[in-house]
N, C-alpha and C positions, 0 to 999 in steps of 0.2 A: 776673460777667457772662455772660449766656447767648449763646452764639455760634451756636447751631443756626439761627436765622432768617437770620443773615447767610450761613452756609455754604449753606443751602437757596436763597437769593437769588443767590448766585454760581453755584450749579449751574445754576438755571433760566437765568440769563443765558448761561452757556456753551453750554448745549443750544440756545438760540434766537438766539444771536449771528449765525450765517451768514445765516439768513432776515432778521434784523433789519438786517444790513449790506447785503444785496442789495436790501431795500426802500428803504434810505436813499440808495443811490448809483444807482438807477435812472434812467436819462437822461430817461425820459417822466414822471418824477414832479414834484411841486412843488418849488420852490427852498427851501422852509422846513422840509423834512423833517429835515434834521440838527439844527435847532434844536428840533424837538419831542423828540428824544432828549436833548438837553442839558437842556431844561426838566425832563423826567422825572427826570433824575439829581439836578438841583438841589433839586427838591422832596422827592425821597427822603432826600437828605443833610440837609435842613432837619428833617424829621420825626424822623430818627434822633438829630439834636442836640437836638431839643426834648425828647425823652423823658429825656434825662440831666439830673439834678439840677445845681444851680448849684454845689454843693459838690464835685462830683466833677471831678477833673483828668485 
């Protein structure tokens, strides 16, 4: 299993998390901003699971 893309993704998330968090909790923002973040997380998890074969556990 190649873990480099996962480590790179975590590093990018760590670098941009303060900006993303401030964008998400901005009081003048839309009510659905946190749901956008969760939708992106769910879609990424779906694609990561979809690449795995059915015989892998």
